[in-house]
C-alpha positions, 0 to 999 in steps of 0.5 A: 356253711359256718366255716365260711361265715367269718362275721357270724363266727366272730359274733358268736365268739363275742356272745357266749349264748350264741350257738351256731348249727350248720343245716341244709334246709333241703334235708328233712332228716337233718331238720328233724335231727336238729329239732330233736336236739333242741327238744324241750328248749324254748325258742322265742323267735324262729327266723326262716331266712335261707333263700336262693335265687340262681340266675336272678334277672335271667329266670324267664318263662322260656328258660324254666327248667324243672330241676332249677325250679324244684330246688328254688321252691324247695329252699324258698317255700317248702323249707320255711314251712318244714322248719316252722312245723319241725320247731313248732313245739319249741316255739310254742313253749317259749315266751315270745312264740314267734315265727318270722319268714323273710319274703321279698317284694318280688313275691308280690302279685301286684308288683309282678310286672316289674320283676321280669327275669325273676320267675323261679324266685318270685313264684317261690316267694309268693308261695312262701307268703301263702304258706305262712298265712296258712301256717298262721291260721293253723297255729293261732290257737297255740298262741304262736305269731307268724310274721312275714317281712320284706327287708327291701333292697339290701346290699347283698351278693344276690342283690348286686348280681341281680342289679348287674344282670338287669343293667346288662339287659337294659333295665337298670335297677336304681332303687337305693339299697339298705346296708345289711346292718340297717336291714337287720335293725329293721328286722329286729324292730319288726320282730320286737313289735310283732 
């Protein structure tokens, strides 16, 4: 929702090469239309960063609702794959040829026991990890690099809500958080090194 993204609009105003495009990543028609608008335009790096986590911290196995689960999977797992495929020609035509998706430690199978209450989100991020691995195998022949990055705990609205829920349930999360600027720098470094 660019109309409510003040920092993004300020950044774009100061950088004339930045274009802001609103997009609902659950709308395949809108994804295809945006891809068509940029047909022939090389895209060095496609970053899939849209993600949702409703009620993070209280998504227990017993509260698994099919509509909520489907929405989280649609945004966090399917949409990055759909975006990657829709913009594959533009990425493949670029100099850098990179697709990067933002994952989470909550998608780690090894760390699963410590993330109680994150059922939908954790499953969706594990699915994202597999989807990107499979995509990488498919596009390797076109010279496209596919990366997954876990930014770590970042001071976001979602993180603050999760920590508050965890604290209320007697499982406070005390891991230090990165500022959004620190996380963005780490992401930029990862993309440059990919």
